[in-house]
N, C-alpha and C positions, 0 to 999 in steps of 0.2 A: 504494500500500500504506500502511495506517495502522499505525503502531507506537505502542502506548500505554505502552511501557516508559519509566519516568522516566529522564531523563538524569542524569548526575552533578550538574549544576548544580541540577536540580529536586530531587534527593535532598538536596542541601545546604540548599535552602529548607525542606524538611520538617524537617530537623534544627534549623534556625533557629527554626521554629515551636515545636518541642519545648522548646528551651532557653528561649525566651521564656515559654512557659506554665509550665515548671518554676519559673522565677524569679518571675513576676508573677501567674500565675493557676493555681496547683496546685489540685487538686480540692477541697481544704478551703476555699480562697478562693472558688472558684466557688460552692460550697454556701453560704458566708457571704453573698456578695453577692446570691444568689438569695433567701435567707431575709430579708435586711435591705433588699432592693429597692435595691441600690446599682449603678448603671451603671458601665461601665469607661472612662468618658471620660478619666479621669486617666492611662490607659495609652496613649493615642494617641501621645504623643511617643516612648515606648519602642518602640512598633510601628514608628514612622517611623525611629528610630535603627537598628532591626534590619534595615531595608531592605525590609520587607514591602510597603509601599505603592508602592515604586518598581518592583517586579518587572515588572508588566505595562505600564508606561508607556514611551512612546518616549524615546530618549536625549536628543532635542532639548528635551524638557520635564523633564529631570532624572530620568528613569526609567532602568531597566536593560535595556529593549528585549526582554523576554521575551514570548512569546505568551500567549494566554488559557489554554492548557493549564497553564502554570505557576501562573497566578492560580487556576485551579480546584483544583489540588493544594494550594495554600495554604489555600483556603477549606475544602476537605474536611478537612484536618488540624486547622484551627482548630475546625471543627464537632465533630470527634471529641474534642478536648481540652476544649472549653468553648464552647457556642453563643454566649454573650454576647460573646466576643471575635470570633467569626466575624461576628456581626451588625453590630458596629461597623466591622469591616473592610469589610463589604459596603456600608455607608453611604458610606464614603470613596471606594471604588472605583466602585460602581455609580451612586449618585446624584451623586457629586462628579466624580471624574476622567473617567469615560467620558462623562458628559453634557457636560463642558467640551470634551473632545476631539471629540465628535460634532457639537456645534452651538454651542459657545461662541465668542466672538470672540478674536482673538489677544491683545487687551488683557486680557480676562478670564483667559485661560490664563496669560499672563505673571505676573499678580498672584497667582492662586489656586493653580495647579498646584504651584509649589514649596512652598507652605504645606501642601497636601494630602500631598505626598510626605513631608514632615517630621513629619506628625502634628500640625500646628498649626491644623487647620481641619476643621470638620465641617459637612456640608450635609444637611439633612433634606428629603425630598420631601413637599410639602404638596399632596396631590391629593384625597384622599377628603373628601366632604361629606355632610351628612345625607341628601341626595337623589342623590348621585353618588359611586359607588364602583366597582363592577364596570362600570357604564355611565359611563365617563369623559367621554363626549360630553355628558352632562347637567350639566356644571359650571355653577354659577350665580354663583360669585364673580366680581365685576366688576373689570375693569381699565380705567378710563376714561382715554383718552389726554389728555395735557396739552400746551399750546403749546410747552413746552421739550423735547418728545420723551419726557418721563417719563410716569408713570401714577399714578393714585390707585386704591387697591385697597380694596374693600368686600365683605365676605362672611364665610363661616365654613368652616373646615376641621375635620375631626374624625378621631380615631384616627391622629394623625400621630406616628409612632414617632421617638423621640430628639429631638424638637423642642426640648425644654427645654435640651439640651446643645449644640445646633447654633449655629454662628456665622451661618449663612444658612439661609433657607427657600427651596427651589425651588418657587415657587408657580405652579400652573396656574390661569389666570384668563382670562375672556373679555371682549371689548369689548361694550359695551351694544348691544342690537339684533341680536346674532348668535345662532346656535344650532347644535347638532350639533358636528361637528368643525371648523367654520369659526369664525374669530374668536378662537381660543384663543392666548394668549401664555404663554411660560415666563419668569418673572421671579425674579431672585435678590434676595431681600429680607432685609436684616439682621434677625435675630431681635429685636433690641432697638429696632427702629424705633418711633417714637411711633404710637399707635393700635392696637398689637397687644396683645391680652389672652389669656392662656393659663391653662388649667385641666388639671391632671393627672387622668387617668382611671383608676379602679381596674379591675383585670382579673384573669382566672384564672391566667395563666401569663406566661412571659417577663418575670419580675419585674425583671430588670436591663436591660430595654429599655422604658423608660417611654413611654406614649402620651398624647397631649395633644389637647384641644379648643382651637381657636384662632379668635379673632375678629379681623377686620380692619375697622377703622373709619376710612375715609378715610386709609389708610396711603400716604404719598407716597414714591415712588422716582424717581430720575432715569433718563435714557436709558441709562446704563451698566448698569442692572439687567436690561435685556432680553437674553435668551439666544436667539439665532436671530432669525428674522424675525417681526415683529409680526403677530398674527392668523393665523399659520401654524405654531403651535407644537404642534399635535396630533401630527403625524408625529414631532417631536422627543420629545414625551412617550412615544410608543410605543418610541422608541429607548432611553430611560432604563429603561422597564419591561422591555425585552428583556434588557438586561444584568442588571437586578435579579433577573429570573426565573432566568437562568442561574446567578447567584450563589447564590440560594436553593437551587437543585437540588444544587449541589456541597456547600453547607454542610450541608443536612439529610441528605445521603448519609453524611457523616462522623458526624453525630449518630446516624444509624440503626446504623452499624457499632458505635458505642460501646454502644448498647442491646443489640445482639446479643451483644457480648463480655461485657457484664454478666450477661446471662441465661445464657450458656454457663458462665461461671465459677460462678455459683450452682448450676447443674445438676450440675456436677462435685463441688461441696462439700456440698451439702445432701443428707442421707441420710434415707430413709424405708424401713421394713421391711428394714433391714440393708444397704442399698446406695444409691449415689447416684441421685437422681431422674433423671439423664440416662441411666441404664441402661434406663429405661422407653421403649418404642417411641413412645408418645404424645409424650413430651417430645423425644426424638431427632428425630422427624419434624417437630415444630413448629420446632425450632431449624434443621433443614435448610431448611425453607421460608423462615424468616426470613433466613438467609444468602443463599439464592438471590434473594430480593427485593432485598437490598442489592447483590449483584453485578450484577443487571439494572440497578438505578439507577445504579451507578457506570459501567457501560459506556455508558449513555445520556448521562451527564454528559461522559464523555471524548470521545464522538463529537461532541457539541455543541461542546465546547471546540476540537476540531480544526476544525470548520466555521467557528467564529468566527475562529480563528487563521489560517485560510487565506482569509478574506474571502468565504466563500460565503454565499448566502442561507440562513437557517435559522429563519424564523419558526415553522414547524411543529415543528421539532426542539426549539426553546426551550420551546414550550408543552408538548410531550410530556415533556421532561425535568422540567419543573416538576410536572406531574401525577404522573409515575412516582415521583419522589423524595419528594414530600410524602406521598403515599399509602403509600409504602414505610415511611416513618418512623412514620406512624400505625399501620400494621399491626404492625411489630416492637415498638413501645412497648406496644401492647395485648397482644400475645402475651407480651412480657416481664413485664408486670404479672401475667399469669396464672401464669407459671412461678414468679415470686418469691412470689406470693401475699401473705401478710401482710408479709413482708420488703420487698416492693415498695411496699406501701401505707403504710409508715411514712414520717413526714415527712422523716426524714434520708436516705431512699433516693434515689439518682440516677434510678432508673427512674421514680418518680412525677414527677420533674421533666421527663424526656423525654416522658412521657405528657401532662402538662399543656401543655407548650410546643408539642407536635406539633399540637395541635388548631387552632392559628392558621394553619398554613402552607397548608392546602388552600383557604383563601379569602383569605389575604394575597397581595399582589402580583397580584390578579386571581383570581377564583374558578376552581376547577378545572372547573366547568361551562362557564364562558366559554372556558377554554383548550381544552376539547373541541370547542366550537363553532368556535374558530379552526382547529383541526386539520381539522375537517370542511370548512370553507371552502377550506382549502389543498388538500384532496383534490378540490375542484370540486363539492361538494354545496351 
């Protein structure tokens, strides 16, 4: 039997998130940072001090030993209160902590996990290239083995979120002469290593989550940079993406609920023809459909969290959750814009931010088309 009722400890984490956001990222600050394109990297130590990063990590690595359901609840609440906080949380947990736990060495874990838990470390995933995004096996960035066991990295990555604020780049690169899923290694590269050149990319939304174009020109790293086995990192990369997709699903579900709540509040307050617009069947039914989509997304996320927490295989469910949640947010943000009309189109509106930001998520972390193909393969097609 699956019980999705939050425990007292999980409710306490949700209250911790609310206190953190009230103090550090109230809605006025979320709006300001979005308007001025200011990422929340400065808040990482405060998130660490609040115990948010420790929640889902094993006690032997400085965590609190909670399962992924607690992590998903934290992600959902952060997404509800301010996506920029949820996004940076997901970097620390998905790209950092879970990658280290899944395929990092004990030495890497000993050095890096305590810093992650305390909010003193940020890792960005450097995967996408001009010719390799959805098709991760098309990676062209080269990692040439060196006699000392290290590598020299040459190539280009693009649309790398939060790279400018990261301490390390988790770089997917391949040995010369290999192709497809073979020959890929995962390398933990200091962002300030000689030979790295970075350019910030202008974009439509997610203004507090900057994206970067990165060039690697004979960037030298030692053998300690290798995460997992050399040349066999593609499976490890899929593990990182598995957790990042689960994180995105939980986060955007919270954001979608915020969009619904904003539209519902407006429908109760806005009057036309002498009565609230929510009294009109068209608006009422639209809001009902919006809430049903969010509830479906939430149940999908909770089921996935239960599967992860109980150690069950869930590649299909992770892909499904990512599809359902991201398309839910796009749907409710679009409907919310219609309900708010000019009020939603105003630059100071939260709804227009949800609408702008939502467009990324159906192709970020692997396009939804590829996720559907993965689901089909899991069904034996």
